[in-house]
Structure formats: C-alpha cells, structure tokens
N, C-alpha and C positions, 0 to 999 in steps of 0.2 A: 798227476799234480796235487803236492800239497797243500793242506788246507791253512796252515799259518800265514800270517802276512809274509810276503816276502818283497824288499825293495832292492831294486837292481839299478844301478848306475849305467846309463851311457855315455862314454867318454871318448875323446879323441881330439887330435889337432884341427887348426882351422882348414878347412876343404876335406878333411877325411870322410865326411859322411854320417855324422851325428844325426843330423835332422832327417836324412834318408833312412835309416832304421828306426828313428822316432815315429816317421810317418807310416812306414810297413806296419809297425807296431799298433797305432792308431786305427789303421785299415783293418787290422786284424781284431779291434774291439778291446785292446788294451788302454789303460791310463797312462799317461807320458806327463811329466811335471818338467817344464821346458824352464829351467833356471834362470836363463838371462832374461827372458821376458817376465817370468813372476819378479824377479828382483828389482825391475823397472818399475813394475805395476805397485809393489811394496814401498818402493821410495815415493812414489805418488802419492799413496792413500795412508800410509802408516806414521800416525803423530808421534810414535815412539821414535822412529827413524828420525824424523825432521826435529824433534826435540835434541835428540842426541847429536845430529850434524850440528845444530845451533851451539849446543853448549860445548861439543869437544873439538868440533871443526874450526867454525866460524860463525858469530851469530848474524852475519849478513846474507849467509847461502840461503836462507829461507825467508821470502818476504812475508809481509802483512796477509798476503792472501793465502799464505801456507804453501806457495809453489816453491821447489828448489831451482835456485840458479845454477844450472849444471855447469854453464860455462865458467862461472865464478868458483863453484867447488872444482872442477879441474884444473884450473889455473892453481889452486892453492894445493890441492894433493898432489900434482904431478911434479911440484916445487919443493914439497916437504915430505920426506919417506916416512916420517912418523905418522903425520898425517893421514897419508895415503893408508898406512897399517889401519889406524884407527878407522876409516871409511869401509876398509874391507870387513874388519872384525864388526861393526855395527852391522852391515848388509849382510854378511855370511849369515849372522845369527839370527837374523830375522827369517832369511832363506831358510835355514835348518827347521826352525821352529814352523814354518807354513808347510813345509815337506811333511814334518811330522801328522800335522792337521790334515793334510792331502791325503796321507797314506791311512790314516785312522778312519777317514770317512770313506774309503774306498769299499764297495762290496764285492771286489774282485781282486784277485791276486795272481800273478804278480802285478805289481806297481812299477812304473819306472820313473827316472829322474834323469834328465839330458843336462849334463855340465860339461863345460870345458876345463874346469878349474875344481876338479874333483878333491886333490888333495890339499890345495892350498885353502878350500873353503870347508874342509874338514867334513864334507859329505861322506868320504870314503869310511869313516867311522860309523856311517847310519846303514850303511847298506850290507846287503847280504852276499852280494856278486857284483863285479864289474864286468861289463862288455866294453871293450876298447876297440874302437873302430880304427882301421888302419889303412892306409893308402900310400904308394911311392910319392915322393916329394913333387916331383915332376907333375905327377896328376894333380895333386893338390894346389899346386900353382897355377895349372891351368884353369881349374874350377873356379878359385878365388877370381883370378882374373877376369873372368868371364861374368861370374856372378856380381863382382862391386867395381867393376870397371879400373881395375888397378893396373899398374904396372907389374911385372915379374919381379923388380927389386922392392919394390913396396910389400908384394905378397911375402917373398923371400926373408925381408925384415921383421914381418910379423911372425912368420913361424919361427924366427931364432929367438924373438922377443918370449914367446909363449913356451918355448922347451923347458921341459921341467922333468926332473929325474927323481921320483919318490925314494925316500931314503928306506921305506918300509912299503913296498907295492901291495896291494890287497890280496889276500890269500887266495881269493877265489876268483882269478881275473882269465877272461876269456878274450881271444883276439877275434874280431869280424874283419874279414877282409873286403873291403870296399874298393877295387882296382879297375872297374870298368870291364873287368874280363870275368869274375868270380860272381856268379849270383849271390845276392844278399839274403832273399828269402828263404832258401832253402837252409843257411846258416842260422837264421833265425827261428824257424821252427824246428830244427834239430835243437837248440839249445833251450826252447821251451817245452820241447819235450823231454828234455834230461830234467827237468826242474822237479 
C-alpha cells in the first residue's frame, strides 16, 4: 500500500448500499467520514455556519440560543432556489474543510469519505479515487421502503430527484456491486489490495 495520504470517496444513490461499504471498511479498521452526519454536526456547532445563515439566508433562522430553526430554514430555502444554493455553498465549504482536517489527523491511509452528493459538494475535486456503490433500482426501492417505511412511489420519487450525471466523472472511478447476490467484502478487499 502506498504511504502517501489517499482519500477515497464512497458514493451512490439512495438504497445502493454506501453505508454497507462504509461499515465493512470500519470493521476492517479504516476511518470513514460520514458527510451527512458530519454536516448536521457542523450546522449544530459551527458559529461560522450560523453567522453565514443569519447573514445570507435570514436573520431569524438562528435563535438567541444559537440553535438553527431547521423548519424555518427549510421553508425558506425550498421556496427560494438562490437561497438553497447559498445554503449548500455554506455547508459544503464547511464539510470540505472538516474533511481536510479529518484526513490530516489520520495516522492511517487510505481514509474514506461517504457522500451521496459527491459532485454537487465538490468533494470529487478532493479525492484520489471514487468507489460508486450500485444496485438495481428495484432492490434499492425495496431496501428504502423497509428501512424508512415509505411507499414505493415515495422512494421512486426520491431516486428520481437525486439522479445526477456529472459532466466530468472522476477519472479514477470504480463500481462496487451491492445487488444482494454479489459479495461486497471481496470487492473491497481487492480494491484495497490494488491501492
């Protein structure tokens, strides 16, 4: 294995199995940064984010105790495309900075970052490689229905709303198949051995 830092993104659509791959990697002793949960943590703790939200989105989305009113924030950004772009820009920048710190502090490489919005967040520009976890749509629908107690129609709508085709896919892209028939662990072990 190479000794220089390597940051690898784990991505894929809802229900594809990003968290399965991340959990296998954690079990193997690797560090995995979960962008979703860390973005929530940063929004709850970062004074810079809160100041930016108050300044650029709406002064009333952060109360006197420094708590973000997520319902108010959602009402604003989902009715104003420009403010949604601003929100994403603010949070994505903070997450990228946090990933840099996470990677810098790691004593073992490779380090992984799990993200559903690899290209939209510009994390693709930071990583050395991308592991794209895929599964057939019907399998993904069943998984999300079971996990989130949603109807098939709701899951299909989410899948469709999240579809994104990058103009310039990452040059070091590998597919991991997670279709409930193909074992994931051997694929991960092979990819790690090739680093």
